[in-house]
N, CA, C and O atoms as CSV, one atom per row, in Angstrom:
chain,resi,resn,atom,element,x,y,z
A,1,MET,N,N,2.747,37.020,25.252
A,1,MET,CA,C,3.539,37.243,23.953
A,1,MET,C,C,2.926,36.491,22.886
A,1,MET,O,O,2.680,35.290,22.991
A,2,LEU,N,N,2.618,37.344,21.621
A,2,LEU,CA,C,2.011,37.015,20.608
A,2,LEU,C,C,3.025,36.092,19.653
A,2,LEU,O,O,3.958,36.692,19.122
A,3,ARG,N,N,2.921,35.043,19.476
A,3,ARG,CA,C,3.973,34.432,19.006
A,3,ARG,C,C,3.537,34.535,17.416
A,3,ARG,O,O,2.358,34.567,17.062
A,4,ASP,N,N,4.646,34.580,16.524
A,4,ASP,CA,C,5.130,35.199,15.496
A,4,ASP,C,C,4.284,34.064,14.258
A,4,ASP,O,O,3.941,33.151,15.009
A,5,ARG,N,N,3.949,33.789,13.287
A,5,ARG,CA,C,3.290,32.784,12.527
A,5,ARG,C,C,4.340,32.140,12.022
A,5,ARG,O,O,4.372,30.963,12.379
A,6,ALA,N,N,5.271,32.493,11.278
A,6,ALA,CA,C,6.581,31.794,11.016
A,6,ALA,C,C,7.413,31.039,12.323
A,6,ALA,O,O,8.146,30.135,11.922
A,7,GLU,N,N,7.424,31.166,13.223
A,7,GLU,CA,C,8.052,30.580,14.389
A,7,GLU,C,C,7.489,29.314,14.713
A,7,GLU,O,O,6.323,29.604,14.982
A,8,PRO,N,N,7.594,28.302,14.824
A,8,PRO,CA,C,7.477,26.741,14.737
A,8,PRO,C,C,6.599,26.591,16.482
A,8,PRO,O,O,7.036,27.249,17.426
A,9,LYS,N,N,5.716,25.914,16.602
A,9,LYS,CA,C,5.670,25.365,17.765
A,9,LYS,C,C,6.401,24.607,18.304
A,9,LYS,O,O,7.095,23.921,17.554
A,10,PRO,N,N,6.536,24.433,19.631
A,10,PRO,CA,C,7.593,23.805,20.089
A,10,PRO,C,C,7.614,22.168,19.835
A,10,PRO,O,O,6.629,21.575,19.395
A,11,LEU,N,N,8.835,21.528,20.162
A,11,LEU,CA,C,8.572,20.068,19.396
A,11,LEU,C,C,9.030,19.643,21.066
A,11,LEU,O,O,9.969,20.135,21.691
A,12,ILE,N,N,7.884,18.389,21.639
A,12,ILE,CA,C,7.777,17.646,23.258
A,12,ILE,C,C,8.306,16.682,22.611
A,12,ILE,O,O,7.831,16.440,21.501
A,13,TRP,N,N,9.537,15.782,23.159
A,13,TRP,CA,C,9.766,14.667,23.290
A,13,TRP,C,C,9.385,13.692,24.463
A,13,TRP,O,O,10.108,13.745,25.458
A,14,ARG,N,N,8.228,12.718,24.462
A,14,ARG,CA,C,7.964,12.141,25.668
A,14,ARG,C,C,8.357,11.404,25.920
A,14,ARG,O,O,9.104,11.232,24.956
A,15,GLY,N,N,8.644,10.151,26.943
A,15,GLY,CA,C,9.042,9.046,27.216
A,15,GLY,C,C,10.977,8.945,26.602
A,15,GLY,O,O,11.919,9.662,26.941
A,16,THR,N,N,10.940,7.565,25.463
A,16,THR,CA,C,11.723,7.020,25.001
A,16,THR,C,C,11.982,7.919,23.548
A,16,THR,O,O,13.096,7.873,23.026
A,17,SER,N,N,11.007,8.643,23.007
A,17,SER,CA,C,10.809,9.000,21.847
A,17,SER,C,C,11.929,9.796,21.096
A,17,SER,O,O,12.085,9.679,19.881
A,18,LYS,N,N,12.742,10.656,21.921
A,18,LYS,CA,C,14.022,11.156,21.251
A,18,LYS,C,C,15.124,10.372,20.954
A,18,LYS,O,O,15.963,10.558,20.072
A,19,SER,N,N,15.045,9.456,21.787
A,19,SER,CA,C,16.270,8.517,22.200
A,19,SER,C,C,15.752,7.209,20.943
A,19,SER,O,O,16.628,6.532,20.404
A,20,ASP,N,N,14.168,6.985,20.582
A,20,ASP,CA,C,13.819,6.068,19.605
A,20,ASP,C,C,14.259,6.450,18.288
A,20,ASP,O,O,14.762,5.725,17.430
A,21,PHE,N,N,13.931,8.049,18.226
A,21,PHE,CA,C,13.768,8.385,17.125
A,21,PHE,C,C,15.655,8.723,16.469
A,21,PHE,O,O,15.754,8.997,15.273
A,22,MET,N,N,16.815,8.676,17.225
A,22,MET,CA,C,17.925,8.910,17.449
A,22,MET,C,C,18.249,7.383,16.473
A,22,MET,O,O,19.025,7.289,15.522
A,23,ASP,N,N,17.586,6.550,16.932
A,23,ASP,CA,C,18.074,5.082,16.606
A,23,ASP,C,C,17.795,4.962,15.213
A,23,ASP,O,O,18.273,3.964,14.674
A,24,PHE,N,N,17.116,5.767,14.483
A,24,PHE,CA,C,16.722,5.655,13.300
A,24,PHE,C,C,17.888,5.815,12.349
A,24,PHE,O,O,18.818,6.583,12.591
A,25,PRO,N,N,17.808,5.021,11.193
A,25,PRO,CA,C,19.229,5.461,10.105
A,25,PRO,C,C,18.767,7.022,9.684
A,25,PRO,O,O,17.627,7.487,9.679
A,26,SER,N,N,20.249,7.784,9.271
A,26,SER,CA,C,20.027,9.008,9.578
A,26,SER,C,C,19.189,9.816,8.047
A,26,SER,O,O,18.835,10.967,7.792
A,27,ALA,N,N,19.150,8.747,7.442
A,27,ALA,CA,C,17.959,9.507,6.253
A,27,ALA,C,C,16.720,9.008,6.681
A,27,ALA,O,O,15.944,9.792,6.134
A,28,ALA,N,N,15.973,8.133,7.366
A,28,ALA,CA,C,15.066,8.181,8.011
A,28,ALA,C,C,14.949,9.366,8.898
A,28,ALA,O,O,13.975,10.111,8.796
A,29,GLN,N,N,15.961,9.593,9.827
A,29,GLN,CA,C,15.583,10.845,10.465
A,29,GLN,C,C,15.699,11.839,9.995
A,29,GLN,O,O,15.358,12.766,10.729
A,30,ARG,N,N,16.122,12.158,8.840
A,30,ARG,CA,C,16.035,13.665,7.811
A,30,ARG,C,C,14.448,13.401,7.593
A,30,ARG,O,O,13.687,13.970,8.375
A,31,GLU,N,N,13.990,12.704,6.741
A,31,GLU,CA,C,12.533,12.588,6.439
A,31,GLU,C,C,11.462,12.779,7.631
A,31,GLU,O,O,10.439,13.461,7.578
A,32,MET,N,N,11.932,12.028,8.704
A,32,MET,CA,C,11.060,12.257,9.439
A,32,MET,C,C,11.192,13.458,10.162
A,32,MET,O,O,10.182,14.100,10.449
A,33,GLY,N,N,12.222,13.807,10.465
A,33,GLY,CA,C,12.553,15.529,10.997
A,33,GLY,C,C,11.710,16.810,10.135
A,33,GLY,O,O,11.215,17.888,10.464
A,34,TYR,N,N,11.843,16.092,8.948
A,34,TYR,CA,C,10.933,16.960,8.353
A,34,TYR,C,C,9.684,17.446,7.983
A,34,TYR,O,O,9.272,18.440,7.386
A,35,ALA,N,N,9.055,16.167,8.664
A,35,ALA,CA,C,8.097,15.944,8.830
A,35,ALA,C,C,7.082,16.201,9.635
A,35,ALA,O,O,5.893,16.400,9.386
A,36,LEU,N,N,7.950,16.165,11.086
A,36,LEU,CA,C,7.691,17.045,12.602
A,36,LEU,C,C,8.058,18.496,12.320
A,36,LEU,O,O,7.356,19.256,12.987
A,37,PHE,N,N,8.915,19.100,11.560
A,37,PHE,CA,C,9.213,20.776,11.239
A,37,PHE,C,C,7.768,20.714,10.601
A,37,PHE,O,O,6.894,21.227,11.298
A,38,LEU,N,N,7.424,20.249,9.563
A,38,LEU,CA,C,6.065,20.676,8.936
A,38,LEU,C,C,4.907,20.578,10.074
A,38,LEU,O,O,4.010,21.420,10.036
A,39,ALA,N,N,4.898,19.728,10.935
A,39,ALA,CA,C,4.046,19.534,11.987
A,39,ALA,C,C,3.888,20.730,12.771
A,39,ALA,O,O,2.890,21.353,13.134
A,40,GLN,N,N,5.216,20.906,12.953
A,40,GLN,CA,C,5.493,22.081,13.780
A,40,GLN,C,C,5.009,23.588,13.473
A,40,GLN,O,O,4.862,24.455,14.335
A,41,MET,N,N,4.808,23.730,12.203
A,41,MET,CA,C,4.221,24.645,11.286
A,41,MET,C,C,2.911,24.723,10.934
A,41,MET,O,O,2.381,25.573,10.219
A,42,GLY,N,N,2.310,23.581,11.595
A,42,GLY,CA,C,0.890,23.558,11.065
A,42,GLY,C,C,0.251,22.807,9.892
A,42,GLY,O,O,-0.927,22.743,9.540
A,43,LYS,N,N,1.467,22.208,9.343
A,43,LYS,CA,C,1.526,21.739,8.239
A,43,LYS,C,C,1.417,19.898,8.115
A,43,LYS,O,O,1.341,19.090,9.040
A,44,ARG,N,N,1.438,19.708,7.004
A,44,ARG,CA,C,1.371,18.024,7.103
A,44,ARG,C,C,2.478,17.683,6.178
A,44,ARG,O,O,2.731,18.515,5.307
A,45,HIS,N,N,3.180,16.590,6.225
A,45,HIS,CA,C,4.188,16.085,5.039
A,45,HIS,C,C,2.993,14.972,4.427
A,45,HIS,O,O,2.318,14.134,5.025
A,46,SER,N,N,3.060,15.426,2.693
A,46,SER,CA,C,2.156,14.860,2.112
A,46,SER,C,C,2.059,13.200,1.868
A,46,SER,O,O,0.995,12.615,1.664
A,47,ALA,N,N,3.380,12.557,1.931
A,47,ALA,CA,C,3.596,11.461,2.060
A,47,ALA,C,C,3.389,10.759,3.453
A,47,ALA,O,O,2.652,9.784,3.606
A,48,MET,N,N,3.999,11.259,4.287
A,48,MET,CA,C,4.547,10.886,5.857
A,48,MET,C,C,3.386,10.783,6.671
A,48,MET,O,O,3.107,9.821,7.386
A,49,ALA,N,N,2.684,11.883,6.517
A,49,ALA,CA,C,1.514,11.687,7.742
A,49,ALA,C,C,0.415,11.679,7.463
A,49,ALA,O,O,0.133,11.769,6.268
A,50,LYS,N,N,-0.599,11.573,8.413
A,50,LYS,CA,C,-1.723,11.355,8.779
A,50,LYS,C,C,-2.331,11.454,10.255
A,50,LYS,O,O,-1.733,11.208,11.303
A,51,THR,N,N,-3.421,11.796,10.127
A,51,THR,CA,C,-4.474,12.011,11.443
A,51,THR,C,C,-4.161,10.504,11.936
A,51,THR,O,O,-4.042,9.481,11.261
A,52,LEU,N,N,-4.074,10.684,13.223
A,52,LEU,CA,C,-3.837,9.147,14.398
A,52,LEU,C,C,-5.412,8.794,15.174
A,52,LEU,O,O,-5.626,9.130,16.339
A,53,GLU,N,N,-6.242,8.212,14.486
A,53,GLU,CA,C,-7.734,7.978,14.884
A,53,GLU,C,C,-7.390,7.449,16.138
A,53,GLU,O,O,-6.479,6.706,16.503
A,54,GLY,N,N,-8.701,8.221,16.948
A,54,GLY,CA,C,-9.031,7.733,18.456
A,54,GLY,C,C,-8.265,8.947,19.306
A,54,GLY,O,O,-8.219,8.761,20.522
A,55,PHE,N,N,-7.734,10.020,18.859
A,55,PHE,CA,C,-7.267,10.937,19.505
A,55,PHE,C,C,-8.032,12.360,19.471
A,55,PHE,O,O,-7.419,13.366,19.830
A,56,GLY,N,N,-9.077,12.422,19.135
A,56,GLY,CA,C,-9.602,13.552,19.286
A,56,GLY,C,C,-9.613,14.271,17.962
A,56,GLY,O,O,-9.709,15.498,17.920
A,57,GLY,N,N,-9.519,13.556,16.919
A,57,GLY,CA,C,-9.405,14.332,15.677
A,57,GLY,C,C,-7.955,14.709,14.748
A,57,GLY,O,O,-7.135,13.838,14.458
A,58,GLY,N,N,-7.837,15.915,14.418
A,58,GLY,CA,C,-6.106,15.986,13.991
A,58,GLY,C,C,-5.331,16.611,15.073
A,58,GLY,O,O,-4.293,17.229,14.839
A,59,ALA,N,N,-5.833,16.459,16.291
A,59,ALA,CA,C,-4.120,16.900,17.287
A,59,ALA,C,C,-3.538,16.008,17.080
A,59,ALA,O,O,-2.603,16.507,16.453
A,60,VAL,N,N,-3.246,14.465,17.143
A,60,VAL,CA,C,-2.266,13.244,16.882
A,60,VAL,C,C,-1.824,13.188,15.726
A,60,VAL,O,O,-2.547,12.453,15.053
A,61,VAL,N,N,-0.633,13.780,14.910
A,61,VAL,CA,C,-0.659,13.082,13.562
A,61,VAL,C,C,0.353,11.949,13.405
A,61,VAL,O,O,0.970,11.668,14.432
A,62,GLU,N,N,0.547,11.468,12.651
A,62,GLU,CA,C,1.118,10.048,12.762
A,62,GLU,C,C,2.022,9.794,11.718
A,62,GLU,O,O,1.564,9.499,10.614
A,63,VAL,N,N,3.404,9.871,11.918
A,63,VAL,CA,C,4.897,10.290,10.770
A,63,VAL,C,C,5.232,8.985,10.680
A,63,VAL,O,O,6.412,8.702,10.891
A,64,LYS,N,N,4.221,7.842,10.329
A,64,LYS,CA,C,4.681,6.882,9.364
A,64,LYS,C,C,3.645,6.138,9.106
A,64,LYS,O,O,2.544,6.510,9.512
A,65,GLU,N,N,3.775,4.980,8.406
A,65,GLU,CA,C,2.948,4.655,7.920
A,65,GLU,C,C,1.507,3.885,8.429
A,65,GLU,O,O,0.339,4.218,8.228
A,66,ASN,N,N,2.050,2.762,9.142
A,66,ASN,CA,C,1.417,1.725,9.612
A,66,ASN,C,C,1.614,2.003,11.440
A,66,ASN,O,O,2.706,2.410,11.836
A,67,THR,N,N,0.695,1.793,12.252
A,67,THR,CA,C,1.342,1.755,13.855
A,67,THR,C,C,0.398,0.764,14.315
A,67,THR,O,O,-0.785,0.425,14.317
A,68,ALA,N,N,1.965,0.387,14.838
A,68,ALA,CA,C,1.080,-1.317,15.665
A,68,ALA,C,C,-0.060,-0.813,17.220
A,68,ALA,O,O,0.046,0.218,17.885
A,69,LYS,N,N,-0.790,-1.633,17.356
A,69,LYS,CA,C,-1.695,-1.351,18.757
A,69,LYS,C,C,-0.595,-1.096,20.168
A,69,LYS,O,O,-0.805,-0.315,21.096
A,70,ALA,N,N,0.400,-1.850,20.025
A,70,ALA,CA,C,1.324,-0.998,21.453
A,70,ALA,C,C,2.109,0.214,20.918
A,70,ALA,O,O,2.913,0.552,21.786
A,71,ASP,N,N,2.175,0.850,20.037
A,71,ASP,CA,C,2.814,1.987,19.830
A,71,ASP,C,C,1.794,3.029,20.023
A,71,ASP,O,O,2.034,4.091,20.598
A,72,ILE,N,N,0.067,2.542,19.283
A,72,ILE,CA,C,-0.919,3.304,19.921
A,72,ILE,C,C,-1.097,3.566,21.254
A,72,ILE,O,O,-1.467,4.638,21.733
A,73,GLU,N,N,-0.807,2.494,21.878
A,73,GLU,CA,C,-0.407,2.664,23.419
A,73,GLU,C,C,0.186,3.892,23.961
A,73,GLU,O,O,-0.128,4.913,24.573
A,74,ARG,N,N,1.147,3.327,23.465
A,74,ARG,CA,C,2.586,4.493,24.436
A,74,ARG,C,C,1.983,5.952,23.733
A,74,ARG,O,O,1.605,6.785,24.557
A,75,VAL,N,N,1.890,6.246,22.596
A,75,VAL,CA,C,1.378,7.280,22.220
A,75,VAL,C,C,0.066,7.888,23.200
A,75,VAL,O,O,-0.025,9.065,23.549
A,76,ARG,N,N,-0.704,7.029,23.475
A,76,ARG,CA,C,-1.810,7.376,24.002
A,76,ARG,C,C,-1.442,7.698,25.588
A,76,ARG,O,O,-2.152,8.439,26.267
A,77,LYS,N,N,-0.238,7.047,26.100
A,77,LYS,CA,C,0.028,7.131,27.827
A,77,LYS,C,C,0.938,8.753,27.482
A,77,LYS,O,O,0.828,9.609,28.359
A,78,ARG,N,N,1.571,9.010,26.550
A,78,ARG,CA,C,2.484,10.303,26.266
A,78,ARG,C,C,1.612,11.331,26.278
A,78,ARG,O,O,1.679,12.190,27.158
A,79,LEU,N,N,0.662,11.365,25.273
A,79,LEU,CA,C,-0.436,12.571,25.645
A,79,LEU,C,C,-1.085,12.519,26.487
A,79,LEU,O,O,-1.472,13.630,26.851
A,80,ASN,N,N,-1.569,11.422,27.243
A,80,ASN,CA,C,-2.023,11.804,28.644
A,80,ASN,C,C,-1.357,11.970,29.852
A,80,ASN,O,O,-1.847,11.877,30.977
A,81,ASP,N,N,-0.378,12.184,29.593
A,81,ASP,CA,C,0.938,12.558,30.530
A,81,ASP,C,C,0.928,13.423,30.908
A,81,ASP,O,O,1.032,13.551,32.128
A,82,PRO,N,N,0.781,14.642,29.967
A,82,PRO,CA,C,0.651,15.973,30.308
A,82,PRO,C,C,-0.427,16.350,30.534
A,82,PRO,O,O,-0.503,17.360,31.234
A,83,ILE,N,N,-1.435,15.849,30.151
A,83,ILE,CA,C,-2.810,16.352,30.659
A,83,ILE,C,C,-2.701,16.159,32.161
A,83,ILE,O,O,-2.634,17.189,32.831
A,84,ALA,N,N,-2.676,15.146,32.703
A,84,ALA,CA,C,-3.134,14.558,33.527
A,84,ALA,C,C,-2.418,15.682,34.591
A,84,ALA,O,O,-3.045,16.173,35.529
A,85,GLU,N,N,-0.799,16.047,34.239
A,85,GLU,CA,C,-0.071,17.204,35.265
A,85,GLU,C,C,-0.614,17.988,34.920
A,85,GLU,O,O,-0.538,18.797,35.844
A,86,MET,N,N,-1.434,18.596,33.847
A,86,MET,CA,C,-2.328,20.107,34.231
A,86,MET,C,C,-3.238,19.557,34.815
A,86,MET,O,O,-3.330,20.415,35.693
A,87,GLU,N,N,-4.029,18.814,35.087
A,87,GLU,CA,C,-5.188,18.773,35.586
A,87,GLU,C,C,-4.605,18.723,37.192
A,87,GLU,O,O,-5.277,19.344,38.016
A,88,LYS,N,N,-3.934,18.332,37.455
A,88,LYS,CA,C,-3.257,18.491,39.111
A,88,LYS,C,C,-2.504,19.632,39.532
A,88,LYS,O,O,-2.208,19.763,40.720
A,89,ARG,N,N,-2.147,20.515,38.619
A,89,ARG,CA,C,-1.752,22.150,38.819
A,89,ARG,C,C,-3.275,22.888,39.153
A,89,ARG,O,O,-3.315,23.788,39.992
A,90,LYS,N,N,-4.653,22.397,38.365
A,90,LYS,CA,C,-5.849,23.153,38.686
A,90,LYS,C,C,-6.135,23.141,40.082
A,90,LYS,O,O,-7.119,23.739,40.516
């Protein structure tokens, strides 16, 4: 089935990412939610999103200003887990 260009890509929460998001204040949730929606639509929030280095170009977009090393490792694990799952299925 072909995807309608106006249809957003699915948003998949990994690990504790959704509960972590829900712990943010409501104003931050609204702003980050909008940035996530733009990412789903293939766009980028002008002030909150940038390419996260070390993940193969624009495949991973960071939706905050600074990322701690521990957070980068968490992102790396959450990105690699589904890749490993797909490789097991082959």
